[in-house]
C-alpha positions in Angstrom: -28.1 12.4 8.6 -27.8 12.7 4.8 -26.1 9.8 3.1 -23.7 12.2 1.4 -22.5 13.4 4.8 -21.1 9.9 5.6 -17.5 9.2 4.8 -16.8 7.9 1.3 -14.5 5.2 -0.2 -12.5 5.1 -3.4 -10.2 2.2 -4.4 -7.5 2.5 -7.1 -4.7 0.0 -7.8 -4.6 -1.5 -4.3 -4.9 1.9 -2.5 -8.2 2.5 -0.7 -9.0 6.1 0.3 -11.5 6.9 3.0 -12.6 10.6 3.0 -14.5 12.4 5.8 -17.2 14.5 4.2 -18.6 17.0 6.7 -16.4 20.1 6.3 -19.1 22.5 7.5 -19.1 20.7 10.8 -15.3 20.4 10.8 -15.7 16.7 9.9 -16.9 15.8 13.4 -17.8 12.2 13.8 -21.3 10.9 14.7 -22.4 7.4 15.6 -23.4 6.7 12.0 -19.9 7.6 10.8 -18.3 5.4 13.4 -20.5 2.4 12.4 -19.7 3.1 8.7 -16.0 3.3 9.4 -16.0 0.0 11.4 -17.8 -1.8 8.6 -15.6 -0.3 5.9 -12.4 -1.0 7.7 -13.4 -4.7 8.2 -14.3 -5.0 4.6 -11.0 -3.6 3.4 -9.1 -5.7 5.9 -10.6 -8.8 4.5 -9.8 -7.9 0.9 -6.2 -9.1 0.0 -6.0 -6.8 -3.0 -5.9 -3.8 -0.6 -2.4 -2.9 0.3 -2.7 0.7 1.6 -5.6 2.5 3.3 -5.4 6.3 3.2 -7.6 8.4 5.5 -8.2 12.0 4.6 -10.8 14.7 4.9 -12.7 17.3 2.9 -11.7 20.7 4.1 -13.3 22.8 1.4 -14.9 26.0 2.5 -13.3 26.0 5.9 -11.6 29.2 7.0 -8.9 27.2 8.6 -8.5 23.5 7.6 -9.7 21.0 10.1 -9.1 17.3 9.4 -11.5 16.3 12.1 -12.9 17.9 15.3 -13.4 14.5 17.0 -16.6 13.1 18.3 -19.7 15.2 18.0 -20.2 15.9 21.7 -24.0 16.1 21.2 -23.8 12.3 21.0 -22.9 12.1 24.7 -26.4 13.3 25.5 -28.1 10.6 23.5 -29.8 8.0 25.5 -28.5 5.4 23.1 -24.8 6.5 23.3 -22.3 3.7 23.6 -19.3 5.1 25.5 -17.0 2.6 23.9 -18.1 2.9 20.3 -15.5 5.6 19.4 -12.5 3.7 20.6 -13.4 0.8 18.4 -12.4 2.8 15.3 -8.8 3.6 16.2 -8.4 0.1 17.6 -9.7 -1.3 14.3 -7.3 1.0 12.3 -4.3 -0.1 14.4 -5.1 -3.8 13.9 -5.5 -3.6 10.1 -3.6 -5.9 7.8 -2.9 -3.2 5.1 -0.6 -0.3 5.9 -2.6 2.7 7.0 -1.6 6.3 6.0 -3.3 9.3 7.6 -3.4 12.5 5.4 -3.7 15.1 8.2 -4.7 17.9 5.9 -5.8 20.2 8.8 -6.0 20.5 12.5 -7.1 17.6 14.7 -9.1 17.7 17.9 -10.3 15.3 20.6 -10.7 11.6 19.7 -9.6 12.2 16.1 -6.1 12.7 17.4 -6.2 9.0 18.4 -7.4 8.0 14.9 -4.3 9.8 13.5 -2.0 8.0 16.0 -3.6 4.6 15.2 -2.4 4.8 11.6 1.0 3.4 10.6 2.2 6.5 8.7 1.2 10.2 8.8 1.7 13.3 6.6 0.7 16.6 8.2 -0.3 20.0 6.7 2.1 22.7 7.9 0.4 25.1 10.3 -2.0 22.5 11.7 -2.4 21.6 15.4 -3.4 18.8 17.7 -5.5 19.3 20.8 -6.7 16.7 23.3 -9.3 18.4 25.6 -10.4 15.4 27.5 -9.4 16.7 30.9 -10.8 20.1 30.1 -14.2 18.3 29.6 -13.8 16.2 32.8 -13.0 13.0 31.0 -10.4 10.3 31.7 -9.5 9.0 28.3 -10.0 5.3 27.3 -7.1 2.9 27.9 -6.1 2.0 24.3 -6.0 5.7 23.4 -3.7 6.5 26.3 -1.4 3.6 25.3 -1.2 5.0 21.8 -0.3 8.5 23.0 2.5 7.2 25.2 3.7 4.9 22.5 3.8 7.6 19.8 4.7 10.7 21.8 6.4 9.3 24.9 5.3 9.9 28.5 6.3 13.6 28.4 4.5 14.3 25.1 1.4 12.4 26.3 1.4 14.4 29.6 1.8 17.6 27.7 -1.2 16.8 25.5 -3.6 15.6 28.2 -2.5 17.6 31.3 -2.4 21.0 29.6 -5.2 20.4 27.1 -3.4 23.0 25.0 -3.1 22.9 21.2 0.2 21.4 20.0 1.5 22.6 16.7 2.4 19.8 14.3 5.9 21.2 14.0 6.4 20.6 17.7 5.0 17.1 17.4 7.4 16.5 14.5 10.3 16.6 17.0 8.9 13.3 18.2 9.1 11.9 14.7 5.3 11.6 14.5 5.0 12.4 10.8 6.8 11.3 7.7 6.7 14.9 6.6 5.1 18.2 7.5 4.2 19.7 4.1 2.9 23.0 2.8 -0.5 23.0 1.1 0.8 23.3 -2.4 2.8 20.1 -2.1 0.6 18.1 0.3 -1.3 15.9 -2.2 1.8 15.1 -4.3 3.7 14.0 -1.2 0.8 12.0 0.0 0.3 10.2 -3.3 4.0 9.5 -3.7 4.2 7.9 -0.2 1.0 5.8 -0.8 2.4 4.5 -4.1 5.7 3.7 -2.5 4.1 1.7 0.3 1.8 -0.1 -2.2 4.8 -1.1 -4.2 6.4 -3.1 -1.4 6.0 -6.9 -1.1 2.7 -7.2 0.7 3.4 -10.5 2.5 6.6 -9.1 4.0 5.4 -5.5 4.8 2.2 -6.7 6.5 4.0 -9.3 8.5 6.7 -6.8 9.5 4.0 -4.3 10.5 2.4 -7.0 12.8 5.7 -7.8 14.4 6.7 -4.2 15.0 3.3 -3.5 16.6 3.7 -6.5 18.9 7.2 -5.4 19.9 5.8 -2.0 20.6 3.2 -3.4 22.9 5.8 -5.4 24.8 4.6 -8.7 23.2 8.0 -9.8 21.7 7.8 -13.5 20.7 10.9 -14.6 18.9 9.3 -17.9 17.7 6.4 -16.0 16.1 8.7 -13.5 14.4 10.9 -16.4 13.1 7.8 -18.0 11.6 7.0 -14.8 9.7 10.7 -14.6 8.6 10.6 -18.2 7.3 7.3 -17.6 5.6 8.8 -14.7 3.6 12.0 -16.6 2.9 9.9 -19.3 1.2 7.6 -16.9 -0.6 7.2 -16.3 -4.3 7.5 -12.6 -3.5 11.0 -13.1 -2.2 11.9 -15.0 -5.4 10.4 -12.1 -7.5 12.1 -9.5 -5.4 15.6 -11.0 -5.9 14.9 -11.5 -9.6 13.8 -7.9 -10.1 16.8 -6.6 -8.2 19.2 -8.6 -10.4 17.4 -7.5 -13.5 17.2 -3.8 -12.3 13.5 -3.7 -12.9 10.4 -3.0 -10.8 9.2 -6.1 -8.9 5.7 -7.5 -9.6 4.7 -8.8 -6.2 1.5 -10.9 -5.7 1.5 -11.4 -1.9 2.3 -15.1 -2.0 
């Protein structure tokens, strides 16, 4: 695989943007991409200056935009294929410290739908679709992916996706509140960048702790003592002092994450 086919990374003012770079193959993911993503996500997670991670895709030259066609099925025939490699990527995304934002600038298929669901926030291109063909291929999906589907779409939505294997328009998924917005192509980038900057402007200590607590509650792991500890940590933080001072002075806060 050519190096230029691998995803790329750009970092600007606390916002890291990961871009899938194989539009001619509908941005399908191969093992090398998955290893690159796992390494990059771990690196970004360990960097306290990163507040937002945006995931998008190059769709240039495509007749109809495809964000990602999922795992390259040719990999299943490889004698070195690790059947659990793919699921490590959405699991890593879901567990990240920074807020993750998926720029769904085209249709999404197969395992890539779980990558989208693993992100905290999502913006979708109008006219795009989701399709989960696992059962049409004879595959029972991996457990964490099924959990995310049920968590994000509910039991009815998850059954519709898996048990019909039919394409679901993003407008239909938006009735579940899956996306922050479904946006026309001419406004997509502006809406995406505005949302990324808004999230990056929040107090990082508070927003990251809140993300962790919401995810735990969503998994049925409510622990009031742990949530109280995070509340106390933010109450005693320099960011909370700065936030109150900025509010009183009617100026933008300058948060440091401490």
